[in-house]
C-alpha positions as CSV (number, residue, x, y, z in Angstrom):
1,M,4.2,13.2,-11.3
2,T,2.5,10.0,-10.1
3,T,0.1,10.0,-7.2
4,N,2.8,8.0,-5.2
5,A,5.2,10.8,-5.6
6,F,2.5,13.3,-4.2
7,A,1.7,10.8,-1.4
8,A,5.3,10.6,-0.5
9,G,5.5,14.5,-0.6
10,A,2.4,14.7,1.6
11,Y,3.8,12.2,4.2
12,A,7.2,14.0,4.4
13,A,5.4,17.4,4.9
14,I,3.4,15.8,7.7
15,Q,6.6,14.7,9.2
16,N,8.3,18.2,9.3
17,I,5.3,20.2,10.4
18,G,6.3,20.4,13.9
19,G,9.8,21.7,13.1
20,K,13.0,20.0,12.0
21,G,13.3,16.5,12.5
22,A,11.6,14.2,15.0
23,P,9.2,15.9,17.4
24,K,10.6,16.6,20.8
25,I,9.2,14.8,23.8
26,A,8.7,17.0,26.8
27,P,10.0,15.7,30.3
28,A,7.3,14.1,32.6
29,G,5.2,16.6,34.3
30,Q,5.5,19.2,31.6
31,A,2.4,20.1,29.7
32,T,2.4,19.2,26.0
33,G,-1.4,20.0,25.1
34,S,-0.4,23.4,23.5
35,N,2.1,21.6,21.3
36,F,-0.3,19.1,20.2
37,T,-2.9,21.9,19.6
38,S,-0.4,24.0,17.6
39,L,0.6,20.8,15.6
40,L,-3.1,20.0,14.8
41,S,-3.9,23.6,14.0
42,S,-0.9,24.0,11.6
43,T,-2.0,20.8,9.8
44,L,-5.4,21.7,9.4
45,D,-4.4,25.1,8.1
46,S,-2.1,23.4,5.6
47,V,-4.7,21.1,4.3
48,G,-7.0,24.1,4.0
49,E,-4.5,26.0,2.0
50,A,-3.9,23.2,-0.2
51,G,-7.7,23.2,-1.1
52,R,-7.6,27.0,-1.6
53,R,-4.7,26.7,-3.9
54,A,-6.7,24.1,-5.9
55,D,-9.7,26.4,-6.0
56,S,-7.6,29.4,-7.2
57,Q,-6.0,27.3,-9.9
58,A,-9.3,26.1,-11.2
59,I,-10.7,29.7,-11.3
60,A,-7.4,30.8,-13.1
61,V,-7.8,28.0,-15.7
62,A,-11.5,29.1,-16.2
63,G,-10.4,32.6,-16.9
64,G,-7.5,31.4,-19.4
65,K,-4.7,32.4,-17.0
66,A,-3.2,29.2,-15.9
67,N,-2.3,25.7,-17.4
68,V,-4.5,22.7,-17.0
69,V,-1.6,20.7,-15.6
70,D,-1.0,23.2,-12.7
71,V,-4.7,22.6,-11.8
72,V,-4.3,18.9,-12.0
73,T,-1.3,19.2,-9.7
74,A,-3.0,21.4,-7.2
75,V,-6.1,19.2,-6.9
76,A,-3.9,16.0,-6.7
77,E,-2.0,17.7,-3.9
78,S,-5.1,18.8,-2.2
79,E,-6.5,15.3,-2.5
80,T,-3.5,13.7,-1.1
81,A,-3.4,16.1,1.9
82,L,-7.0,15.4,2.6
83,Q,-6.5,11.7,2.3
84,T,-3.6,11.9,4.6
85,L,-5.4,13.8,7.1
86,V,-8.3,11.3,7.1
87,A,-5.9,8.3,7.5
88,V,-4.3,10.1,10.6
89,R,-7.9,10.9,12.1
90,D,-8.8,7.3,11.6
91,R,-5.7,6.1,13.4
92,V,-6.2,8.6,16.3
93,I,-9.8,7.3,16.7
94,S,-8.7,3.7,16.6
95,A,-6.1,4.4,19.2
96,Y,-8.6,6.2,21.6
97,E,-11.2,3.1,21.2
98,E,-8.3,0.8,22.0
99,I,-7.5,2.9,25.0
100,M,-11.1,2.8,26.2
101,R,-11.3,-0.9,25.9
102,M,-8.2,-1.4,28.4
103,Q,-9.0,-2.6,31.8
104,I,-7.8,-0.6,34.8
């Protein structure tokens, strides 16, 4: 697979983390902090799990129990997940800075 295919898969996975389809918007006055917290937590867990899979594949290859292609695939998936997470973080920080520059 190419890097673009991995990136497309990662973006599709990020879009579906919160459940099926688009995230539901809560009515005004209803707290959504716990939904965001659970979404953030599950996203971080999935990125961590991708890293653990890459590590376990590398250990398996070192022991002669796995194929090198599986390691390359796992490392590419982990890298793509981390790059996606960093890009989202950068956008959140950018949005926060823009909000802070707004005049009241």
